[in-house]
C-alpha positions in Angstrom: 19.5 -20.7 11.7 22.8 -18.9 10.9 23.2 -20.7 7.5 25.3 -18.5 5.2 24.2 -17.7 1.6 25.4 -20.4 -0.7 29.1 -19.9 -1.5 31.5 -22.7 -2.4 34.2 -21.1 -0.3 32.1 -21.7 2.8 31.7 -25.5 2.5 33.3 -26.0 6.0 31.1 -23.4 7.8 29.7 -25.1 11.0 26.1 -24.5 10.1 26.6 -26.0 6.6 28.2 -29.0 8.2 25.3 -29.2 10.7 22.7 -29.1 8.0 24.5 -31.8 5.9 25.0 -34.0 8.9 21.3 -33.8 9.8 20.3 -34.6 6.3 22.6 -37.7 6.2 21.3 -38.8 9.6 17.6 -38.6 8.5 15.5 -41.1 6.7 13.2 -38.5 5.4 12.8 -34.7 5.0 9.7 -32.6 5.9 9.9 -29.5 3.7 7.6 -26.6 4.6 7.9 -23.2 2.8 5.8 -20.1 2.7 4.8 -19.1 -0.8 6.2 -15.8 -1.7 5.6 -14.2 -5.2 4.4 -17.6 -6.5 7.4 -19.6 -5.4 9.4 -20.9 -2.4 11.4 -18.4 -0.4 15.0 -17.6 -1.1 15.9 -18.7 2.5 14.4 -22.1 1.9 16.1 -22.5 -1.5 19.4 -21.6 0.1 19.0 -24.5 2.5 18.3 -26.9 -0.3 21.3 -25.6 -2.3 23.6 -26.4 0.5 22.6 -30.1 0.3 24.9 -31.5 -2.5 23.6 -33.9 -5.2 26.7 -35.9 -4.7 29.8 -36.0 -2.6 32.4 -38.0 -4.5 30.5 -41.1 -5.5 27.9 -40.8 -2.8 24.5 -39.2 -3.4 23.5 -38.1 0.1 19.8 -37.5 -0.4 19.1 -40.4 -2.8 16.4 -42.6 -1.5 15.4 -40.4 1.5 11.7 -39.8 1.5 10.3 -36.3 1.4 7.0 -34.6 2.1 6.1 -31.1 1.0 3.8 -28.5 2.6 3.3 -24.8 2.2 1.7 -21.9 3.9 0.2 -18.9 2.2 -0.5 -15.4 3.4 -3.5 -15.1 1.1 -5.6 -17.5 -0.9 -4.7 -21.2 -1.3 -2.2 -22.0 -4.0 0.1 -24.9 -4.8 3.1 -23.2 -6.5 5.5 -23.8 -3.6 4.7 -27.5 -3.1 5.0 -28.0 -6.8 8.5 -26.4 -6.8 9.5 -28.4 -3.7 8.4 -31.6 -5.3 10.5 -30.8 -8.4 13.5 -30.1 -6.2 13.0 -33.5 -4.4 12.9 -35.3 -7.7 16.2 -33.7 -8.8 17.7 -34.8 -5.5 16.5 -38.4 -6.1 14.1 -38.3 -3.1 10.8 -40.2 -3.5 8.1 -37.7 -2.5 5.0 -38.6 -0.5 1.9 -38.3 -2.8 0.0 -36.3 -0.3 0.7 -32.6 0.4 -0.8 -29.6 2.2 -1.3 -26.0 1.4 -2.6 -23.8 4.2 -4.2 -20.5 3.0 -4.3 -17.4 5.2 -1.9 -19.2 7.6 -1.7 -16.2 10.0 -5.4 -17.0 10.9 -4.8 -20.7 11.5 -2.6 -20.5 14.7 -3.5 -19.7 18.3 -1.5 -17.3 20.6 0.7 -20.2 21.6 1.7 -20.9 18.0 -0.3 -24.2 17.7 -2.6 -24.8 14.7 -6.2 -24.3 15.6 -8.6 -27.3 15.3 -9.7 -27.1 11.7 -9.9 -28.9 8.4 -6.5 -27.5 7.5 -5.0 -28.9 10.7 -6.6 -32.3 10.0 -5.1 -32.2 6.6 -1.6 -31.5 7.9 -2.0 -34.4 10.4 -3.2 -36.7 7.6 -0.2 -35.7 5.4 2.3 -36.4 8.2 0.7 -39.7 9.1 1.0 -40.7 5.5 4.6 -39.5 5.3 5.5 -41.6 8.4 3.9 -44.7 6.8 5.5 -44.0 3.5 8.9 -43.7 5.1 8.5 -47.0 6.9 7.5 -48.7 3.7 10.4 -47.2 1.8 12.9 -48.1 4.5 12.5 -51.8 3.6 13.2 -51.1 -0.1 15.8 -48.4 0.1 18.7 -50.7 -1.1 16.7 -51.9 -4.0 15.6 -48.4 -5.0 19.2 -47.1 -4.7 20.7 -49.9 -6.8 21.5 -48.3 -10.2 22.6 -50.0 -13.4 25.0 -47.3 -14.2 26.8 -47.6 -10.9 27.0 -51.4 -11.1 28.5 -51.0 -14.6 31.0 -48.5 -13.4 32.1 -50.8 -10.5 32.4 -53.7 -12.9 34.6 -51.6 -15.3 36.6 -49.5 -12.8 36.5 -51.6 -9.7 34.7 -48.9 -7.7 32.6 -45.8 -8.1 34.5 -42.8 -9.3 34.2 -39.3 -7.8 32.7 -36.6 -10.0 36.2 -35.0 -10.2 37.6 -38.3 -11.5 34.8 -38.5 -14.1 35.5 -35.0 -15.3 39.2 -35.6 -15.6 38.6 -38.7 -17.7 36.1 -36.8 -19.9 38.6 -34.0 -20.4 41.4 -36.4 -21.2 39.2 -38.1 -23.8 38.3 -34.8 -25.3 41.9 -33.8 -25.5 42.9 -37.1 -27.1 40.1 -36.8 -29.7 41.3 -33.4 -30.7 45.0 -34.3 -31.0 46.7 -34.7 -34.4 47.6 -38.3 -33.6 43.9 -39.1 -33.0 43.0 -37.7 -36.5 45.6 -40.0 -38.2 43.9 -43.2 -37.0 41.9 -43.8 -40.2 
């Protein structure tokens, strides 16, 4: 894919911008990772880390649906899908309740790279059908689900949503004021 390792100095890298634009364009994400040493791969985590939790006052992944799947080189396990589900929650993405874990994945594909007809393939199709329906249902309610009390309160008080940098500046100013000698004399 050409995506660089996460480094704040590379925010403008073309592949970073491409990934972020695709994420913004999407209504939902399909996350599939191999399980390696009981977890998702570093390559997959790097992709997730390039998707910001917020850009100014906008939360680019909030409300987008997500479905999680994993493949295993050996016996079936669910460590990677559990980790992916936790990441989706942190990114405020409602996750489809169904998931799939394919054991011994190297045996489940034909020479053309297509999944062989099996119970595992049926499960993947079931998961994707449910994800499609889940995304359609969530589409109708996205505005309601993304409506947050804290944001309505901030708009009422400040006239708009503040960027994270503005919030940090206000917090630092309040801390500095609280520690000043003048603040201590207000008894």
